[in-house]
ZADO-1210 file (C-alpha; in nm, 4 decimals, padded with zeros to 6 digits):
<atoms>
<atom x="04.5639" y="11.3393" z="14.3917" code="MET" pos="1"/>
<atom x="04.8270" y="11.2925" z="14.1100" code="ARG" pos="2"/>
<atom x="05.1144" y="11.5513" z="14.1051" code="GLU" pos="3"/>
<atom x="05.2006" y="11.7430" z="13.8040" code="MET" pos="4"/>
<atom x="05.4487" y="11.5582" z="13.5805" code="ARG" pos="5"/>
<atom x="05.6280" y="11.8976" z="13.4694" code="ARG" pos="6"/>
<atom x="05.7292" y="12.0548" z="13.7610" code="LYS" pos="7"/>
<atom x="05.9267" y="12.2963" z="13.5819" code="ASP" pos="8"/>
<atom x="05.6156" y="12.4276" z="13.4272" code="ARG" pos="9"/>
<atom x="05.4276" y="12.4698" z="13.7447" code="GLU" pos="10"/>
<atom x="05.2929" y="12.8384" z="13.8036" code="LEU" pos="11"/>
<atom x="05.3110" y="13.0051" z="14.1346" code="PRO" pos="12"/>
<atom x="04.9653" y="13.0152" z="14.3063" code="ILE" pos="13"/>
<atom x="04.9440" y="13.3923" z="14.2756" code="ASP" pos="14"/>
<atom x="04.9823" y="13.3675" z="13.9097" code="SER" pos="15"/>
<atom x="04.7368" y="13.0685" z="13.8977" code="THR" pos="16"/>
<atom x="04.4535" y="13.2464" z="14.0970" code="LYS" pos="17"/>
<atom x="04.5233" y="13.5491" z="13.8404" code="GLU" pos="18"/>
<atom x="04.4267" y="13.3339" z="13.5294" code="ILE" pos="19"/>
<atom x="04.1009" y="13.2350" z="13.7078" code="LEU" pos="20"/>
<atom x="03.9924" y="13.5969" z="13.7810" code="GLN" pos="21"/>
<atom x="04.0808" y="13.7310" z="13.4302" code="THR" pos="22"/>
<atom x="04.0007" y="13.4231" z="13.1972" code="THR" pos="23"/>
<atom x="03.6537" y="13.4672" z="13.0265" code="GLU" pos="24"/>
<atom x="03.5516" y="13.0957" z="13.0062" code="TYR" pos="25"/>
<atom x="03.6588" y="12.7430" z="13.1433" code="GLY" pos="26"/>
<atom x="03.5426" y="12.3750" z="13.0673" code="VAL" pos="27"/>
<atom x="03.3352" y="12.1800" z="13.3233" code="LEU" pos="28"/>
<atom x="03.4062" y="11.8239" z="13.2850" code="SER" pos="29"/>
<atom x="03.1873" y="11.5588" z="13.4616" code="THR" pos="30"/>
<atom x="03.1214" y="11.2068" z="13.4033" code="VAL" pos="31"/>
<atom x="02.7685" y="11.0539" z="13.3565" code="ASP" pos="32"/>
<atom x="02.5944" y="10.7165" z="13.5156" code="GLU" pos="33"/>
<atom x="02.7821" y="10.5212" z="13.2466" code="TYR" pos="34"/>
<atom x="03.1086" y="10.6783" z="13.3144" code="ASN" pos="35"/>
<atom x="03.1180" y="10.8749" z="12.9828" code="THR" pos="36"/>
<atom x="03.3059" y="11.2073" z="13.0309" code="PRO" pos="37"/>
<atom x="03.1134" y="11.5129" z="12.9156" code="TYR" pos="38"/>
<atom x="03.2919" y="11.8729" z="12.9176" code="GLY" pos="39"/>
<atom x="03.1182" y="12.1803" z="12.8469" code="VAL" pos="40"/>
<atom x="03.2762" y="12.5315" z="12.7977" code="PRO" pos="41"/>
<atom x="03.0830" y="12.7668" z="13.0600" code="MET" pos="42"/>
<atom x="03.1280" y="13.1413" z="13.1937" code="SER" pos="43"/>
<atom x="03.2348" y="13.1191" z="13.5568" code="PHE" pos="44"/>
<atom x="03.3727" y="13.3629" z="13.8416" code="SER" pos="45"/>
<atom x="03.6111" y="13.2792" z="14.1128" code="TYR" pos="46"/>
<atom x="03.5919" y="13.4404" z="14.4663" code="ASP" pos="47"/>
<atom x="03.9376" y="13.3145" z="14.5795" code="GLY" pos="48"/>
<atom x="03.7990" y="12.9831" z="14.7491" code="LYS" pos="49"/>
<atom x="03.5243" y="12.8759" z="14.5001" code="SER" pos="50"/>
<atom x="03.4180" y="12.8600" z="14.1462" code="ILE" pos="51"/>
<atom x="03.0531" y="12.9695" z="14.0687" code="TYR" pos="52"/>
<atom x="02.8625" y="12.9037" z="13.7442" code="LEU" pos="53"/>
<atom x="02.5287" y="12.9315" z="13.6288" code="HIS" pos="54"/>
<atom x="02.3085" y="12.7179" z="13.3917" code="CYS" pos="55"/>
<atom x="01.9666" y="12.5571" z="13.3139" code="ALA" pos="56"/>
<atom x="01.7676" y="12.3883" z="13.5993" code="LEU" pos="57"/>
<atom x="01.7806" y="12.0674" z="13.3911" code="GLU" pos="58"/>
<atom x="02.0012" y="11.8872" z="13.1484" code="GLY" pos="59"/>
<atom x="02.2958" y="11.6886" z="13.0738" code="HIS" pos="60"/>
<atom x="02.5559" y="11.8727" z="13.3380" code="LYS" pos="61"/>
<atom x="02.2629" y="11.8587" z="13.5932" code="ILE" pos="62"/>
<atom x="02.2317" y="11.4955" z="13.5430" code="ASP" pos="63"/>
<atom x="02.5944" y="11.4180" z="13.5877" code="ASN" pos="64"/>
<atom x="02.6549" y="11.6191" z="13.8951" code="LEU" pos="65"/>
<atom x="02.3771" y="11.4722" z="14.0892" code="LEU" pos="66"/>
<atom x="02.5356" y="11.1363" z="13.9629" code="ASN" pos="67"/>
<atom x="02.8615" y="11.2030" z="14.0767" code="ASN" pos="68"/>
<atom x="02.9967" y="11.5523" z="14.2365" code="SER" pos="69"/>
<atom x="03.3491" y="11.5305" z="14.1440" code="ASN" pos="70"/>
<atom x="03.4647" y="11.7553" z="13.8673" code="VAL" pos="71"/>
<atom x="03.7459" y="11.9022" z="13.6930" code="CYS" pos="72"/>
<atom x="03.7424" y="12.2374" z="13.5543" code="PHE" pos="73"/>
<atom x="03.9876" y="12.3939" z="13.3146" code="THR" pos="74"/>
<atom x="04.0928" y="12.7251" z="13.1718" code="VAL" pos="75"/>
<atom x="04.3459" y="12.8178" z="12.9085" code="VAL" pos="76"/>
<atom x="04.4801" y="13.1912" z="12.9468" code="GLY" pos="77"/>
<atom x="04.6484" y="13.3498" z="12.6306" code="PRO" pos="78"/>
<atom x="04.8269" y="13.1429" z="12.4107" code="THR" pos="79"/>
<atom x="05.0969" y="13.2116" z="12.1058" code="GLU" pos="80"/>
<atom x="05.1997" y="12.9511" z="11.8723" code="VAL" pos="81"/>
<atom x="05.5708" y="12.9653" z="11.7935" code="ILE" pos="82"/>
<atom x="05.5903" y="12.8034" z="11.4232" code="PRO" pos="83"/>
<atom x="05.9331" y="12.7875" z="11.3994" code="ASP" pos="84"/>
<atom x="05.9979" y="12.6446" z="11.7405" code="LYS" pos="85"/>
<atom x="05.7383" y="12.3683" z="11.7229" code="PHE" pos="86"/>
<atom x="05.5763" y="12.4733" z="12.0267" code="THR" pos="87"/>
<atom x="05.3304" y="12.6893" z="12.2137" code="THR" pos="88"/>
<atom x="05.3511" y="12.9619" z="12.4913" code="LYS" pos="89"/>
<atom x="05.0782" y="12.9268" z="12.7293" code="TYR" pos="90"/>
<atom x="04.9230" y="12.9289" z="13.0706" code="SER" pos="91"/>
<atom x="04.6481" y="12.6986" z="13.2284" code="SER" pos="92"/>
<atom x="04.4591" y="12.6273" z="13.5345" code="VAL" pos="93"/>
<atom x="04.3184" y="12.2876" z="13.6251" code="ILE" pos="94"/>
<atom x="04.0703" y="12.2823" z="13.9392" code="VAL" pos="95"/>
<atom x="03.9876" y="11.9517" z="14.1013" code="PHE" pos="96"/>
<atom x="03.6630" y="11.9760" z="14.3295" code="GLY" pos="97"/>
<atom x="03.2998" y="11.8903" z="14.4335" code="LYS" pos="98"/>
<atom x="03.0059" y="12.0684" z="14.2637" code="ILE" pos="99"/>
<atom x="02.6954" y="12.1433" z="14.3957" code="SER" pos="100"/>
<atom x="02.3750" y="12.3287" z="14.3141" code="ILE" pos="101"/>
<atom x="02.3336" y="12.6415" z="14.5661" code="VAL" pos="102"/>
<atom x="01.9819" y="12.5883" z="14.6942" code="THR" pos="103"/>
<atom x="02.0074" y="12.8642" z="14.9667" code="ASP" pos="104"/>
<atom x="01.8919" y="13.2207" z="14.8642" code="THR" pos="105"/>
<atom x="02.1790" y="13.4202" z="15.0331" code="GLU" pos="106"/>
<atom x="02.4700" y="13.2169" z="14.8463" code="ASN" pos="107"/>
<atom x="02.2801" y="13.1777" z="14.5196" code="LYS" pos="108"/>
<atom x="02.2354" y="13.5545" z="14.4769" code="MET" pos="109"/>
<atom x="02.6133" y="13.5946" z="14.5960" code="TYR" pos="110"/>
<atom x="02.7203" y="13.3914" z="14.3147" code="GLY" pos="111"/>
<atom x="02.4888" y="13.5342" z="14.0700" code="ALA" pos="112"/>
<atom x="02.6276" y="13.8707" z="14.1674" code="MET" pos="113"/>
<atom x="02.9859" y="13.7503" z="14.1412" code="LYS" pos="114"/>
<atom x="02.9014" y="13.6463" z="13.7664" code="LEU" pos="115"/>
<atom x="02.7286" y="13.9930" z="13.6933" code="ILE" pos="116"/>
<atom x="03.0585" y="14.1870" z="13.8780" code="LYS" pos="117"/>
<atom x="03.2742" y="14.0011" z="13.6391" code="LYS" pos="118"/>
<atom x="03.1007" y="13.9836" z="13.2950" code="TYR" pos="119"/>
<atom x="02.8837" y="14.3129" z="13.3058" code="SER" pos="120"/>
<atom x="03.0897" y="14.5590" z="13.5793" code="PRO" pos="121"/>
<atom x="02.9285" y="14.8490" z="13.4234" code="ASP" pos="122"/>
<atom x="02.5574" y="14.7406" z="13.4647" code="PHE" pos="123"/>
<atom x="02.5498" y="14.6075" z="13.8153" code="ILE" pos="124"/>
<atom x="02.2006" y="14.7584" z="13.9105" code="SER" pos="125"/>
<atom x="02.0688" y="14.6152" z="13.5973" code="GLU" pos="126"/>
<atom x="02.2235" y="14.3020" z="13.6282" code="GLY" pos="127"/>
<atom x="02.0886" y="14.2792" z="13.9877" code="SER" pos="128"/>
<atom x="01.7343" y="14.3596" z="13.8470" code="ALA" pos="129"/>
<atom x="01.7884" y="14.0709" z="13.5753" code="TYR" pos="130"/>
<atom x="01.8541" y="13.8249" z="13.8510" code="ILE" pos="131"/>
<atom x="01.5689" y="13.8836" z="14.0387" code="ASN" pos="132"/>
<atom x="01.3548" y="13.8130" z="13.7350" code="THR" pos="133"/>
<atom x="01.5588" y="13.5099" z="13.6500" code="ALA" pos="134"/>
<atom x="01.6503" y="13.3878" z="14.0100" code="PHE" pos="135"/>
<atom x="01.3964" y="13.0717" z="13.9920" code="ASN" pos="136"/>
<atom x="01.4729" y="13.0008" z="13.6108" code="LYS" pos="137"/>
<atom x="01.8532" y="12.8963" z="13.6514" code="VAL" pos="138"/>
<atom x="02.0815" y="12.7154" z="13.8866" code="ASN" pos="139"/>
<atom x="02.3747" y="12.8667" z="14.0245" code="ILE" pos="140"/>
<atom x="02.6587" y="12.6033" z="14.0824" code="LEU" pos="141"/>
<atom x="02.9485" y="12.6089" z="14.3183" code="LYS" pos="142"/>
<atom x="03.2514" y="12.4185" z="14.2846" code="ILE" pos="143"/>
<atom x="03.4279" y="12.3864" z="14.6277" code="ASP" pos="144"/>
<atom x="03.7942" y="12.3410" z="14.5273" code="ILE" pos="145"/>
<atom x="04.0010" y="12.0564" z="14.6683" code="MET" pos="146"/>
<atom x="04.3290" y="12.1323" z="14.4246" code="LYS" pos="147"/>
<atom x="04.4335" y="12.4049" z="14.1853" code="ILE" pos="148"/>
<atom x="04.7255" y="12.3552" z="13.9582" code="THR" pos="149"/>
<atom x="04.8521" y="12.6070" z="13.7164" code="GLY" pos="150"/>
<atom x="05.0921" y="12.5227" z="13.4263" code="LYS" pos="151"/>
<atom x="05.2681" y="12.7583" z="13.1559" code="GLY" pos="152"/>
<atom x="05.5386" y="12.7974" z="12.9137" code="ARG" pos="153"/>
<atom x="05.6525" y="13.1272" z="12.8240" code="SER" pos="154"/>
</atoms>
């Protein structure tokens, strides 16, 4: 895979992982059968090894990932425009990996609970009950990370 051009802006891996732990959403980028790119904002969770997402059982992204499992997932941390310097303070992470639909019950529940713990930490038991009612109506997706890069300007 290609190396980052601006090495002076590369973030340490600990900072990169922290951004993945704390950012609320990212953009999942796929390509369709005609090689047309498709990016969709999604909520996600990161467990230190993989990224988990949830979605409908069918649709554009499902068609794309079944056609080509290579994906890019991008998150942007807090930004601050510096108007008089014509620049922006930022931090971002790009993940390259292979995406799959989680099919076994144990791992699907794991991914779903990671999302509940991130977005609804005060409602774990209610979230677990909700997952049980919606379990067969949603897909849990897993990105197996091949490469992570973090970049920032402060």
